[in-house]
Backbone of each chain as ProteinMPNN parsed JSONL, in Angstrom:
{"seq_chain_A": "MSTAGQSASVLQLIGAGCFGAIIGWYVYYINRYRKADVQLSDLVTVIGVIGGSAILALFPTGTDLFGAYGIGLAVGFFGYFLVLIILVGVSENFEADWFLDGRRKLPDGTIFVPQVGTPTAGGTAMAADKKPQGGMQ", "coords_chain_A": {"N_chain_A": [[106.713, 100.319, 79.877], [103.809, 101.911, 80.01], [101.99, 103.086, 77.523], [99.374, 105.258, 75.611], [97.822, 103.819, 73.753], [98.059, 100.948, 75.387], [96.681, 99.007, 77.627], [96.512, 99.042, 81.354], [97.989, 96.509, 83.725], [96.392, 95.787, 86.2], [98.118, 95.393, 88.664], [100.162, 97.228, 87.942], [98.591, 99.188, 87.91], [98.234, 99.554, 90.753], [100.447, 99.343, 92.076], [101.132, 102.748, 90.317], [99.58, 104.302, 91.436], [100.218, 103.718, 94.039], [103.036, 104.707, 94.296], [102.54, 107.532, 93.932], [101.605, 108.126, 95.742], [103.373, 108.044, 97.976], [104.735, 110.122, 96.703], [102.947, 112.266, 96.769], [102.64, 112.093, 99.72], [105.123, 112.82, 100.433], [105.552, 115.334, 99.512], [103.914, 117.055, 100.981], [105.115, 117.035, 103.389], [108.067, 118.191, 102.253], [106.713, 121.145, 102.471], [106.274, 121.539, 104.538], [108.004, 121.473, 106.553], [109.712, 123.523, 105.514], [111.558, 126.53, 105.27], [111.948, 129.11, 104.323], [109.929, 132.061, 102.558], [107.882, 131.51, 99.948], [109.58, 130.13, 96.842], [110.47, 130.858, 93.433], [112.339, 128.888, 92.518], [111.579, 126.842, 94.352], [109.068, 126.319, 92.982], [109.314, 124.986, 91.045], [110.803, 122.82, 91.729], [108.451, 121.436, 92.542], [106.67, 121.743, 90.809], [108.312, 119.25, 89.492], [108.703, 117.075, 90.549], [105.932, 116.369, 91.194], [105.044, 116.53, 88.419], [106.762, 116.19, 86.085], [109.072, 115.678, 83.63], [110.144, 113.125, 84.411], [108.49, 112.059, 85.669], [106.274, 111.499, 83.692], [107.75, 110.333, 81.87], [107.614, 107.89, 83.053], [104.799, 107.564, 83.841], [102.836, 108.341, 81.223], [101.041, 111.114, 80.597], [97.403, 111.006, 79.757], [97.397, 107.98, 80.18], [95.714, 105.878, 81.546], [97.726, 104.586, 83.648], [99.092, 107.019, 84.381], [96.515, 108.32, 85.771], [95.702, 106.854, 87.42], [98.816, 107.512, 88.546], [98.139, 110.297, 89.637], [95.635, 110.374, 91.247], [97.042, 108.617, 93.344], [98.551, 110.796, 94.493], [97.231, 112.907, 95.26], [95.428, 111.175, 97.088], [97.764, 110.482, 98.787], [98.996, 112.851, 99.642], [96.2, 114.818, 100.601], [96.233, 112.671, 102.92], [98.012, 113.53, 104.14], [97.652, 115.648, 104.987], [95.269, 115.151, 106.797], [95.91, 113.67, 108.72], [97.323, 115.209, 110.09], [95.794, 116.722, 110.755], [94.122, 115.29, 112.883], [95.66, 114.78, 114.491], [96.814, 117.271, 115.671], [94.016, 117.66, 116.365], [93.408, 116.145, 118.818], [95.884, 116.813, 120.399], [96.813, 118.405, 122.973], [98.258, 120.489, 123.306], [98.773, 122.018, 121.059], [96.673, 124.284, 118.654], [93.662, 124.73, 116.117], [95.093, 126.962, 115.189], [98.264, 126.484, 115.082], [97.896, 125.731, 111.992], [98.006, 127.519, 110.915], [100.857, 129.338, 111.9], [102.705, 128.146, 112.986], [102.475, 127.774, 115.743], [102.685, 126.954, 119.236], [101.921, 125.525, 122.26], [103.514, 125.627, 124.778], [105.705, 123.016, 127.548], [105.572, 124.654, 130.156], [103.426, 126.149, 129.633], [103.429, 128.385, 128.156], [102.953, 130.255, 125.36], [104.379, 129.714, 122.314], [105.39, 131.094, 119.259], [106.777, 130.581, 116.651], [109.345, 132.192, 114.949], [110.357, 133.614, 111.515], [113.056, 132.358, 110.313], [113.433, 130.527, 112.245], [114.036, 127.373, 113.069], [111.554, 125.031, 113.7], [110.864, 122.517, 115.727], [108.909, 119.903, 114.805], [107.807, 121.204, 112.728], [106.155, 123.251, 110.527], [102.183, 123.787, 109.522], [102.133, 124.315, 106.973], [104.855, 125.875, 105.734], [104.801, 128.087, 106.909], [105.512, 131.944, 107.427], [108.488, 133.057, 109.064], [109.768, 134.892, 111.388], [112.999, 136.716, 112.63], [113.463, 135.296, 114.598], [112.652, 133.481, 117.655], [109.607, 133.465, 119.544], [107.41, 134.701, 123.103], [104.495, 134.602, 123.864]], "CA_chain_A": [[106.485, 101.701, 79.781], [102.443, 102.045, 78.866], [101.612, 103.9, 76.207], [98.353, 105.264, 75.695], [97.045, 102.471, 73.642], [97.664, 99.618, 75.425], [96.316, 98.54, 79.177], [97.766, 98.701, 82.2], [97.66, 95.734, 84.564], [95.719, 95.88, 87.76], [99.062, 95.072, 89.148], [100.776, 98.544, 87.797], [97.362, 100.914, 88.632], [98.343, 99.92, 92.34], [102.168, 100.277, 92.152], [101.486, 103.853, 90.006], [98.922, 104.884, 92.691], [101.593, 103.702, 95.357], [104.18, 105.919, 94.109], [102.233, 108.527, 93.55], [100.732, 108.134, 96.851], [104.405, 108.789, 98.356], [105.159, 111.232, 96.344], [101.845, 113.727, 97.364], [102.755, 112.536, 101.102], [106.446, 114.07, 100.467], [105.175, 116.776, 99.132], [103.619, 117.983, 101.766], [106.266, 116.796, 104.249], [108.813, 118.89, 102.147], [106.57, 122.552, 102.283], [106.284, 121.26, 105.984], [109.369, 121.682, 106.524], [110.438, 124.747, 104.415], [111.951, 127.374, 106.411], [111.68, 130.498, 103.692], [109.223, 132.005, 101.888], [108.284, 130.308, 98.987], [110.617, 131.289, 96.05], [110.366, 129.802, 91.951], [112.745, 127.503, 92.552], [110.843, 125.818, 94.962], [107.516, 125.945, 92.625], [109.988, 124.656, 89.822], [110.866, 121.75, 92.083], [107.376, 120.643, 93.086], [106.399, 120.788, 89.558], [109.785, 118.316, 88.456], [108.383, 116.032, 91.388], [104.215, 115.709, 90.989], [104.474, 116.367, 87.067], [107.755, 116.383, 85.627], [108.931, 114.564, 82.741], [110.506, 111.536, 85.069], [106.634, 111.052, 85.839], [105.389, 111.748, 82.177], [108.475, 109.553, 81.271], [106.614, 106.726, 83.728], [103.318, 107.16, 83.309], [102.552, 109.282, 79.893], [99.603, 111.471, 80.441], [96.212, 110.428, 79.21], [96.952, 106.721, 80.418], [95.374, 104.281, 82.659], [98.894, 104.751, 85.189], [98.704, 108.402, 84.729], [94.829, 108.366, 86.646], [96.476, 105.906, 89.039], [99.745, 108.031, 89.578], [97.44, 111.236, 90.063], [94.575, 109.295, 92.345], [97.365, 108.523, 94.321], [99.077, 111.85, 94.398], [95.856, 113.672, 95.532], [95.665, 110.631, 98.142], [98.946, 111.311, 99.378], [98.9, 114.681, 100.168], [96.015, 114.93, 101.5], [96.074, 111.912, 103.668], [99.435, 113.713, 105.178], [97.415, 117.024, 105.885], [94.175, 115.126, 107.368], [96.785, 112.88, 110.033], [98.323, 116.084, 110.602], [93.912, 117.788, 111.651], [93.584, 114.112, 113.504], [96.843, 114.895, 115.807], [96.284, 118.218, 116.325], [92.994, 117.342, 117.386], [93.834, 115.411, 119.911], [96.775, 117.239, 121.362], [96.518, 118.974, 123.895], [99.807, 121.231, 123.383], [98.275, 122.156, 119.665], [95.524, 123.819, 118.747], [94.418, 124.671, 114.634], [95.618, 127.798, 114.258], [99.387, 126.081, 114.607], [98.57, 125.242, 110.479], [99.157, 129.021, 110.606], [102.258, 129.916, 112.05], [103.229, 126.828, 113.957], [102.047, 128.107, 117.317], [102.195, 125.78, 120.679], [101.742, 125.025, 124.554], [105.512, 124.608, 125.651], [105.953, 122.459, 128.176], [105.3, 125.53, 131.155], [101.858, 126.984, 129.045], [103.299, 129.704, 127.39], [102.808, 130.197, 124.226], [105.561, 129.654, 121.615], [105.409, 131.209, 117.881], [107.887, 130.446, 115.729], [109.502, 133.503, 114.002], [111.014, 134.107, 110.128], [114.663, 131.672, 110.544], [114.052, 129.982, 113.581], [113.728, 126.126, 113.018], [110.91, 125.052, 114.545], [110.56, 121.147, 115.878], [108.045, 119.423, 113.979], [107.628, 121.845, 110.994], [104.415, 124.158, 110.605], [101.994, 122.833, 108.681], [102.489, 124.493, 105.671], [105.871, 126.365, 105.777], [105.035, 129.188, 108.069], [106.7, 132.37, 107.658], [108.908, 132.952, 110.485], [110.719, 135.933, 111.841], [114.602, 136.001, 112.78], [113.538, 134.72, 116.766], [111.131, 132.429, 118.306], [108.832, 134.929, 120.949], [106.456, 134.139, 123.602], [102.854, 135.361, 124.105]], "C_chain_A": [[104.879, 101.49, 79.096], [102.298, 102.908, 78.357], [99.882, 104.774, 76.011], [96.753, 104.591, 75.049], [97.495, 101.121, 74.299], [97.138, 100.207, 77.146], [96.903, 98.816, 79.846], [96.984, 97.61, 82.883], [97.242, 96.365, 86.303], [96.939, 96.304, 88.757], [100.306, 96.931, 89.243], [100.043, 99.604, 87.797], [98.334, 100.821, 90.179], [99.829, 100.279, 92.567], [102.526, 101.758, 91.541], [100.785, 104.755, 91.358], [99.747, 105.119, 94.048], [102.366, 104.824, 95.298], [103.643, 107.257, 93.836], [101.868, 109.487, 95.051], [102.32, 109.123, 98.279], [104.817, 109.787, 98.444], [104.682, 112.087, 97.057], [102.634, 113.543, 98.846], [104.39, 113.413, 100.984], [106.838, 115.495, 100.249], [104.572, 117.587, 99.728], [104.515, 118.254, 102.47], [107.801, 117.853, 103.987], [108.401, 120.559, 101.612], [106.329, 122.481, 103.668], [107.196, 122.164, 106.188], [110.215, 123.235, 106.106], [110.514, 125.836, 104.93], [111.572, 128.622, 105.653], [110.4, 131.093, 103.198], [109.147, 131.267, 100.702], [108.94, 131.548, 97.759], [110.47, 129.66, 94.778], [110.556, 128.966, 92.303], [112.207, 126.369, 93.559], [109.611, 125.128, 94.209], [108.159, 124.839, 91.558], [110.01, 122.895, 90.127], [110.068, 120.702, 92.006], [107.225, 120.531, 91.776], [107.154, 119.502, 88.642], [108.574, 117.359, 89.069], [106.885, 115.736, 91.215], [103.9, 115.594, 89.421], [105.349, 116.598, 86.36], [108.198, 115.589, 84.765], [109.759, 113.292, 82.755], [109.158, 111.115, 84.937], [105.894, 110.935, 84.619], [106.24, 110.73, 81.991], [107.823, 107.493, 81.659], [105.722, 106.324, 83.649], [102.849, 108.652, 82.698], [101.529, 109.905, 80.266], [98.823, 110.925, 79.203], [96.632, 108.925, 78.832], [96.42, 106.515, 81.235], [96.88, 104.72, 84.607], [99.21, 106.033, 85.571], [97.841, 108.955, 86.5], [95.622, 108.177, 87.712], [97.139, 106.812, 89.727], [98.626, 109.363, 90.49], [96.315, 111.562, 91.001], [95.858, 109.447, 93.628], [98.162, 109.538, 95.527], [98.816, 112.261, 95.363], [95.676, 112.866, 97.296], [96.697, 111.055, 99.504], [98.805, 112.121, 100.611], [97.874, 115.119, 100.902], [95.36, 113.943, 103.012], [97.33, 112.828, 104.736], [98.537, 114.574, 106.163], [95.782, 115.851, 107.029], [94.862, 113.932, 109.028], [97.02, 114.088, 110.767], [96.725, 117.117, 111.887], [93.768, 116.732, 112.913], [94.54, 114.907, 114.951], [97.027, 115.999, 116.41], [95.093, 118.212, 116.621], [92.614, 116.912, 118.592], [94.436, 115.422, 121.104], [95.749, 118.564, 121.804], [97.739, 120.305, 123.884], [99.526, 122.286, 121.813], [96.6, 122.784, 119.762], [95.403, 124.624, 116.774], [94.918, 125.949, 114.182], [97.52, 127.897, 114.349], [99.27, 125.675, 112.862], [98.262, 126.719, 110.317], [100.171, 129.693, 110.383], [102.645, 128.593, 113.215], [103.135, 127.176, 115.394], [101.725, 126.913, 118.632], [102.555, 125.924, 121.758], [103.224, 125.131, 124.386], [104.986, 123.69, 127.126], [105.225, 123.219, 130.423], [103.943, 126.313, 130.726], [101.945, 127.974, 128.524], [103.201, 129.195, 126.22], [103.762, 130.305, 122.967], [104.967, 130.144, 120.121], [106.142, 131.51, 117.33], [107.987, 131.685, 114.775], [110.329, 132.85, 112.334], [112.283, 133.377, 110.401], [114.537, 130.676, 111.418], [113.443, 128.117, 113.328], [112.692, 125.953, 114.261], [110.519, 123.174, 114.542], [108.913, 121.179, 115.536], [107.345, 120.814, 113.07], [106.505, 122.606, 111.538], [103.56, 123.222, 109.725], [101.722, 122.772, 107.284], [103.292, 125.792, 105.404], [105.49, 128.019, 105.447], [105.597, 129.968, 108.057], [107.285, 132.86, 108.727], [109.357, 134.254, 110.571], [112.161, 135.697, 112.189], [114.026, 135.335, 114.487], [112.794, 134.419, 117.203], [111.167, 133.785, 119.637], [107.88, 133.69, 121.465], [105.153, 135.057, 123.878], [102.474, 134.859, 125.439]], "O_chain_A": [[104.697, 101.036, 77.967], [102.607, 103.894, 79.025], [99.287, 104.366, 77.009], [95.561, 104.644, 75.352], [97.244, 100.121, 73.627], [97.198, 101.326, 77.655], [98.067, 99.013, 79.498], [95.756, 97.539, 82.827], [97.753, 97.109, 87.14], [96.871, 97.281, 89.503], [100.904, 97.472, 90.173], [100.474, 100.755, 87.718], [98.981, 101.764, 90.633], [100.269, 101.288, 93.12], [103.614, 102.266, 91.814], [101.338, 105.61, 92.049], [99.91, 106.089, 94.788], [102.366, 105.75, 96.108], [104.451, 108.116, 93.485], [101.845, 110.679, 95.357], [102.296, 110.127, 98.992], [105.199, 110.438, 99.416], [105.341, 112.733, 97.871], [103.225, 114.527, 99.291], [104.597, 114.524, 101.473], [107.717, 116.312, 100.525], [104.498, 118.756, 99.348], [104.965, 119.399, 102.502], [108.515, 118.248, 104.909], [109.082, 121.218, 100.827], [106.125, 123.604, 104.13], [107.163, 123.384, 106.025], [111.246, 123.708, 106.583], [109.417, 126.346, 105.157], [110.807, 129.346, 106.291], [109.502, 130.338, 103.568], [110.041, 130.502, 100.341], [108.93, 132.774, 97.645], [110.411, 128.437, 94.905], [109.729, 128.092, 92.565], [112.463, 125.17, 93.451], [109.15, 124.01, 94.44], [107.475, 123.855, 91.274], [109.585, 121.99, 89.408], [110.345, 119.551, 91.666], [107.525, 119.447, 91.276], [106.793, 118.977, 87.588], [107.662, 116.931, 88.361], [106.693, 114.53, 91.064], [102.965, 114.926, 88.98], [104.973, 117.474, 85.581], [107.757, 114.457, 84.964], [110.065, 112.578, 81.8], [108.723, 110.145, 84.316], [104.878, 110.241, 84.59], [105.532, 109.73, 81.873], [107.697, 106.47, 80.986], [105.432, 105.145, 83.45], [102.593, 109.693, 83.304], [100.643, 109.055, 80.357], [99.249, 110.546, 78.112], [96.439, 108.47, 77.704], [96.756, 107.303, 82.12], [96.823, 104.942, 85.816], [99.541, 106.334, 86.717], [98.168, 109.491, 87.559], [96.079, 108.916, 88.584], [96.834, 107.186, 90.86], [98.407, 109.333, 91.701], [96.062, 112.679, 91.454], [95.727, 110.17, 94.616], [98.356, 109.359, 96.729], [99.548, 112.255, 96.352], [95.734, 113.48, 98.362], [96.536, 111.607, 100.592], [98.616, 112.075, 101.827], [98.178, 115.801, 101.881], [94.484, 114.257, 103.818], [97.391, 112.67, 105.956], [98.473, 114.515, 107.391], [95.603, 116.288, 108.166], [94.243, 113.627, 110.047], [96.941, 114.072, 111.995], [96.67, 117.702, 112.969], [93.327, 117.207, 113.959], [94.133, 115.389, 116.008], [97.378, 115.988, 117.59], [94.946, 119.075, 117.486], [91.647, 117.274, 119.263], [94.221, 114.848, 122.172], [94.779, 119.221, 121.426], [97.751, 120.996, 124.903], [100.223, 123.291, 121.666], [95.655, 122.325, 120.404], [96.403, 124.977, 116.149], [95.173, 126.136, 112.993], [98.146, 128.87, 113.927], [100.315, 125.332, 112.31], [98.351, 127.02, 109.127], [100.53, 130.364, 109.416], [102.746, 128.782, 114.427], [103.954, 126.658, 116.153], [100.712, 126.236, 118.808], [103.581, 126.497, 122.124], [103.848, 124.397, 123.621], [103.86, 123.85, 127.597], [104.754, 122.619, 131.389], [103.443, 127.085, 131.544], [100.957, 128.663, 128.272], [103.309, 128.001, 125.938], [103.789, 131.493, 122.644], [103.971, 129.508, 119.775], [106.445, 132.702, 117.282], [107.097, 132.119, 114.043], [110.767, 131.705, 112.227], [112.89, 134.221, 111.059], [115.457, 129.861, 111.476], [112.245, 127.898, 113.511], [112.799, 126.446, 115.384], [110.009, 122.619, 113.569], [108.035, 121.996, 115.812], [106.134, 121.035, 113.072], [106.048, 122.598, 112.682], [103.973, 122.159, 109.262], [101.315, 121.853, 106.573], [102.696, 126.76, 104.931], [105.673, 128.79, 104.505], [106.678, 129.683, 108.573], [106.455, 133.195, 109.572], [109.275, 134.819, 109.48], [112.593, 134.55, 112.072], [114.872, 135.001, 115.317], [111.865, 135.224, 117.253], [111.968, 134.505, 120.232], [107.59, 132.586, 121.003], [105.192, 136.271, 124.076], [101.394, 135.18, 125.934]]}, "seq_chain_B": "MSSALLGALGVGLVWGWLLGMNEGRIFRGWRTVPGLALTSLILAAPIVWFQGILGLAGFGGAAFLAWWLHVEWRQTLRQRFSVTDAHEGERS", "coords_chain_B": {"N_chain_B": [[84.202, 108.804, 82.947], [87.069, 108.846, 82.361], [90.018, 108.008, 83.617], [92.507, 108.525, 83.326], [91.867, 111.151, 83.319], [90.769, 111.41, 86.087], [92.894, 111.49, 86.836], [94.354, 113.498, 86.294], [92.523, 115.179, 87.731], [93.827, 115.308, 89.923], [96.307, 116.105, 90.423], [95.291, 119.06, 89.85], [94.4, 119.319, 92.539], [96.345, 118.885, 93.808], [98.304, 120.644, 93.577], [96.674, 123.377, 93.54], [96.008, 123.635, 96.059], [98.486, 123.904, 97.042], [99.258, 126.112, 95.896], [97.423, 127.632, 97.232], [98.598, 128.543, 99.773], [99.791, 130.261, 100.106], [98.421, 131.732, 100.651], [97.628, 135.02, 101.352], [100.786, 135.834, 102.057], [102.107, 136.937, 99.938], [104.771, 138.575, 98.943], [106.005, 140.208, 97.393], [104.437, 140.77, 95.114], [104.626, 141.696, 92.314], [106.461, 139.331, 91.312], [106.085, 137.161, 92.426], [103.718, 136.895, 91.63], [103.478, 136.279, 88.562], [105.115, 134.147, 88.462], [104.092, 132.751, 90.121], [102.194, 131.844, 87.965], [103.104, 131.331, 86.011], [104.612, 128.307, 86.654], [101.869, 127.083, 86.606], [100.902, 127.365, 84.448], [103.575, 125.575, 83.09], [103.003, 123.518, 84.592], [100.438, 122.409, 83.593], [100.925, 122.319, 80.925], [101.505, 119.436, 79.823], [99.402, 118.124, 80.059], [97.141, 119.842, 78.641], [98.5, 119.06, 76.347], [98.169, 116.127, 76.204], [95.673, 115.498, 76.826], [94.124, 116.857, 75.821], [91.234, 120.103, 76.176], [89.655, 119.233, 78.244], [90.764, 117.537, 79.951], [92.784, 119.829, 80.831], [90.379, 121.535, 81.802], [89.724, 120.127, 83.523], [91.872, 119.512, 85.366], [91.998, 122.439, 85.733], [89.831, 123.135, 87.244], [89.716, 121.646, 89.251], [92.168, 122.626, 90.322], [91.195, 125.274, 91.418], [89.671, 125.275, 92.828], [90.411, 123.287, 94.42], [92.462, 125.731, 95.734], [90.248, 127.538, 96.42], [88.883, 126.24, 98.362], [91.021, 126.25, 100.479], [92.471, 128.824, 100.686], [90.067, 130.049, 101.902], [89.498, 128.376, 104.301], [91.806, 129.112, 105.444], [91.711, 131.747, 105.935], [90.116, 131.748, 107.691], [90.941, 130.504, 109.641], [92.182, 132.468, 110.78], [90.815, 134.771, 111.267], [89.644, 133.565, 113.369], [90.863, 132.569, 115.117], [92.527, 135.548, 115.347], [94.901, 135.849, 114.395], [97.04, 137.69, 112.823], [98.538, 139.067, 110.548], [101.332, 140.092, 111.522], [102.062, 138.409, 113.304], [102.716, 136.08, 111.325], [104.942, 136.892, 110.175], [106.928, 139.123, 109.287], [106.984, 141.963, 106.494], [108.85, 142.153, 103.233]], "CA_chain_B": [[85.39, 109.574, 83.154], [88.455, 108.212, 81.762], [91.42, 106.732, 84.866], [93.417, 109.699, 83.255], [91.319, 112.968, 83.309], [90.916, 111.709, 87.301], [94.736, 111.751, 87.224], [94.788, 115.108, 86.085], [92.188, 116.076, 89.345], [94.606, 114.68, 91.814], [96.832, 116.563, 90.201], [94.842, 119.634, 90.343], [93.922, 119.393, 93.729], [97.463, 118.827, 95.348], [98.69, 121.838, 92.394], [95.79, 124.171, 93.856], [96.825, 123.277, 97.779], [100.393, 124.38, 97.183], [98.89, 127.286, 95.686], [96.485, 127.961, 98.34], [99.597, 128.403, 100.973], [100.697, 131.627, 99.808], [97.731, 133.172, 101.079], [98.038, 136.55, 102.863], [102.265, 135.733, 102.191], [102.998, 137.36, 98.516], [104.711, 140.173, 99.188], [106.024, 141.319, 96.084], [103.945, 140.434, 94.136], [105.235, 141.885, 90.638], [107.783, 139.024, 90.843], [105.201, 135.742, 92.76], [101.854, 135.949, 90.497], [103.837, 135.965, 87.655], [105.711, 133.367, 88.465], [102.836, 131.434, 90.005], [101.073, 131.89, 86.799], [104.224, 130.577, 84.664], [104.789, 127.401, 86.73], [100.972, 126.738, 86.852], [100.97, 126.936, 83.344], [104.004, 124.757, 82.716], [102.281, 121.809, 85.347], [99.347, 121.944, 83.002], [100.932, 122.099, 79.765], [101.512, 118.164, 79.036], [98.427, 117.844, 80.651], [97.037, 120.152, 77.863], [98.58, 118.071, 75.32], [97.668, 114.561, 75.871], [94.926, 115.354, 77.298], [92.859, 118.482, 75.547], [90.766, 120.972, 76.797], [88.676, 118.408, 78.977], [91.802, 117.793, 80.338], [92.588, 121.15, 81.511], [89.239, 121.694, 82.507], [89.559, 119.212, 85.25], [93.307, 120.318, 86.405], [91.914, 124.017, 86.228], [88.502, 123.421, 87.895], [90.28, 121.448, 90.108], [93.045, 123.676, 90.959], [90.602, 126.764, 91.557], [88.841, 124.678, 94.163], [91.774, 123.311, 96.14], [93.089, 126.733, 96.203], [89.244, 128.406, 97.253], [89.368, 125.7, 99.433], [92.104, 126.278, 101.438], [92.271, 130.599, 101.215], [88.675, 130.209, 102.988], [89.985, 127.707, 105.536], [93.23, 129.999, 106.167], [91.049, 133.181, 107.03], [88.503, 132.018, 108.28], [91.274, 129.714, 111.276], [92.472, 133.775, 110.756], [89.541, 135.455, 112.228], [88.994, 132.566, 114.106], [92.207, 133.197, 116.666], [92.753, 136.757, 115.468], [96.53, 135.84, 113.889], [97.915, 138.925, 112.2], [100.098, 139.465, 109.894], [102.667, 140.38, 112.284], [102.479, 137.048, 113.675], [102.67, 135.864, 110.646], [106.27, 137.169, 110.055], [107.652, 140.585, 108.432], [106.811, 141.622, 104.898], [109.842, 141.984, 102.78]], "C_chain_B": [[86.629, 108.817, 83.124], [89.588, 108.139, 83.744], [92.319, 108.118, 84.299], [92.63, 110.803, 83.365], [90.909, 112.534, 85.275], [92.132, 112.128, 88.435], [94.783, 113.46, 87.145], [94.272, 115.996, 87.162], [93.049, 115.908, 90.256], [95.759, 115.604, 91.415], [96.859, 117.79, 90.518], [94.726, 120.185, 91.712], [95.102, 119.847, 94.468], [98.203, 120.599, 94.474], [97.725, 123.637, 93.135], [95.35, 124.631, 95.626], [97.603, 123.925, 97.775], [99.746, 125.757, 97.076], [98.082, 128.142, 97.032], [97.564, 128.605, 100.147], [99.84, 129.495, 101.379], [99.645, 132.82, 100.323], [97.768, 134.425, 102.446], [99.853, 136.261, 103.14], [102.661, 136.095, 100.853], [103.211, 138.347, 98.949], [105.341, 140.723, 98.42], [105.672, 140.147, 94.841], [104.286, 140.362, 92.696], [105.566, 140.358, 90.325], [106.772, 136.867, 91.045], [104.675, 135.579, 91.966], [102.546, 135.498, 89.559], [104.613, 134.462, 87.303], [105.135, 131.688, 88.804], [101.961, 130.611, 89.034], [101.91, 131.294, 85.999], [104.17, 128.737, 85.344], [102.915, 126.403, 86.677], [101.141, 126.111, 84.993], [102.218, 125.654, 82.371], [103.708, 123.335, 83.158], [101.123, 121.449, 84.201], [99.562, 121.832, 81.346], [100.853, 120.721, 79.267], [100.162, 117.711, 79.368], [97.317, 118.077, 79.114], [96.868, 118.755, 76.625], [98.385, 116.998, 75.051], [96.786, 114.303, 76.103], [94.071, 116.266, 76.441], [92.831, 119.403, 76.468], [89.829, 120.328, 77.705], [89.812, 117.93, 79.515], [92.775, 119.045, 81.58], [91.759, 121.563, 81.75], [89.405, 121.28, 84.1], [90.657, 119.585, 85.805], [92.39, 121.928, 86.419], [90.966, 123.805, 87.075], [89.323, 122.753, 89.378], [91.487, 121.746, 91.429], [92.459, 124.535, 91.807], [90.168, 126.312, 93.172], [89.461, 124.183, 95.143], [91.825, 124.714, 96.709], [92.096, 127.811, 97.007], [89.298, 127.958, 98.597], [90.366, 125.988, 101.069], [92.69, 127.698, 101.255], [90.622, 130.186, 101.934], [89.067, 129.389, 104.258], [91.004, 128.764, 106.157], [92.761, 131.534, 106.912], [90.363, 132.996, 107.061], [89.094, 131.136, 110.057], [91.797, 131.607, 111.91], [91.642, 134.287, 111.757], [89.351, 134.529, 112.96], [89.691, 132.998, 115.674], [92.659, 134.562, 116.588], [94.414, 136.811, 115.065], [96.93, 137.564, 112.798], [99.023, 138.587, 111.417], [101.794, 139.209, 110.532], [103.585, 139.574, 112.877], [102.928, 136.005, 112.681], [104.133, 135.508, 109.851], [105.383, 138.195, 109.391], [107.506, 139.871, 106.981], [108.216, 141.853, 104.111], [109.743, 142.646, 101.101]], "O_chain_B": [[87.015, 108.186, 84.108], [89.15, 108.389, 84.867], [92.833, 108.737, 85.231], [93.432, 111.682, 83.68], [90.744, 113.588, 85.89], [92.349, 112.565, 89.565], [95.217, 114.312, 87.92], [94.818, 117.011, 87.596], [92.955, 116.401, 91.38], [96.316, 115.954, 92.456], [97.79, 118.214, 91.203], [94.934, 121.37, 91.975], [95.159, 120.711, 95.343], [98.487, 121.55, 95.202], [98.241, 124.755, 93.116], [94.69, 125.536, 96.137], [97.576, 124.8, 98.641], [99.692, 126.492, 98.062], [98.414, 129.214, 97.538], [97.119, 128.935, 101.246], [100.065, 129.862, 102.533], [99.754, 134.043, 100.417], [97.868, 134.566, 103.665], [100.281, 136.437, 104.281], [103.691, 135.523, 100.497], [102.355, 139.129, 99.365], [105.398, 141.942, 98.581], [106.206, 139.285, 94.143], [104.272, 139.35, 91.995], [105.118, 139.918, 89.266], [106.796, 135.881, 90.308], [104.724, 134.537, 91.313], [102.471, 134.277, 89.419], [104.665, 133.863, 86.229], [105.307, 130.531, 88.42], [101.37, 129.531, 89.064], [101.375, 130.611, 85.125], [103.716, 127.894, 84.57], [102.886, 125.173, 86.718], [101.375, 125.003, 84.511], [101.906, 125.039, 81.351], [103.958, 122.297, 82.545], [100.92, 120.265, 83.932], [98.696, 121.4, 80.584], [100.161, 120.599, 78.257], [99.839, 116.692, 78.758], [96.79, 117.133, 78.524], [95.985, 117.997, 76.225], [98.359, 116.615, 73.881], [96.433, 113.142, 75.898], [92.901, 116.072, 76.77], [93.69, 119.689, 77.302], [88.96, 121.145, 78.012], [88.597, 118.128, 79.536], [93.189, 118.94, 82.735], [92.131, 122.627, 82.245], [89.289, 121.787, 85.215], [90.501, 120.081, 86.921], [92.289, 122.397, 87.552], [91.234, 124.471, 88.075], [89.446, 123.416, 90.408], [91.666, 121.414, 92.601], [92.975, 124.707, 92.911], [90.323, 126.866, 94.261], [89.31, 124.394, 96.347], [91.398, 124.99, 97.83], [92.487, 128.636, 97.833], [89.56, 128.593, 99.619], [90.193, 125.872, 102.282], [93.741, 127.727, 101.894], [90.894, 130.244, 103.133], [88.861, 129.967, 105.325], [90.902, 129.153, 107.321], [93.18, 132.161, 107.886], [89.479, 133.717, 106.599], [88.448, 131.037, 111.1], [91.781, 131.949, 113.092], [91.84, 134.19, 112.968], [88.298, 134.856, 113.508], [89.293, 133.462, 116.743], [93.204, 134.988, 117.606], [95.098, 137.769, 115.426], [96.227, 137.663, 111.792], [100.085, 138.0, 111.628], [102.809, 138.58, 110.232], [104.803, 139.586, 113.053], [103.523, 135.031, 113.141], [104.462, 134.501, 109.225], [104.198, 138.319, 109.083], [107.626, 138.763, 106.457], [109.002, 141.488, 104.986], [110.721, 142.59, 100.357]]}, "name": "protein", "num_of_chains": 2, "seq": "MSTAGQSASVLQLIGAGCFGAIIGWYVYYINRYRKADVQLSDLVTVIGVIGGSAILALFPTGTDLFGAYGIGLAVGFFGYFLVLIILVGVSENFEADWFLDGRRKLPDGTIFVPQVGTPTAGGTAMAADKKPQGGMQMSSALLGALGVGLVWGWLLGMNEGRIFRGWRTVPGLALTSLILAAPIVWFQGILGLAGFGGAAFLAWWLHVEWRQTLRQRFSVTDAHEGERS"}
């Protein structure tokens, strides 16, 4: 473990950055597939993942390792978002409103709007609220 | 700028973006807003402890920037596609 008084090797910095990138990617993934409204327990879990004691034990705040971890976290998190933007942009079945509530065009041309409690194949961009049943427009 | 401060900025950006996803979907404000504030403080505490006020400023500034950008983006999408709260889910 590195402390504030020690300098980390390049390999350690790369490792911490890559670890942060994986965590960031996964945090976005988890939120994308969350089916219910935001709960305090969700936030506590996210805090534990991105800045909890386990993370701070590995990468103490104030060290270069924490810096690499934080940068990697942002890169992974926003990298996932960037990939979503690109995929939605090139797809003919999705428009940017998918980011709001997960609506998409079905093969028969109708627009499907996910509702509360309806698991959506492919999820939503960021945990949109849904009504008990799906609906068409 | 130290790399540790860059790390605080990165964590702040992610946290602010996550907070921004609640735009238009805070249904029980008396419970949710204090909860969000408390969890933000829990996340900020170790950064303040180890990096002081500069780390807190970086974390808070990055979180606010990401939150603001996300909220503005979602509101722009909502206006552009005329997506109302009724489409996004019922309030409870």
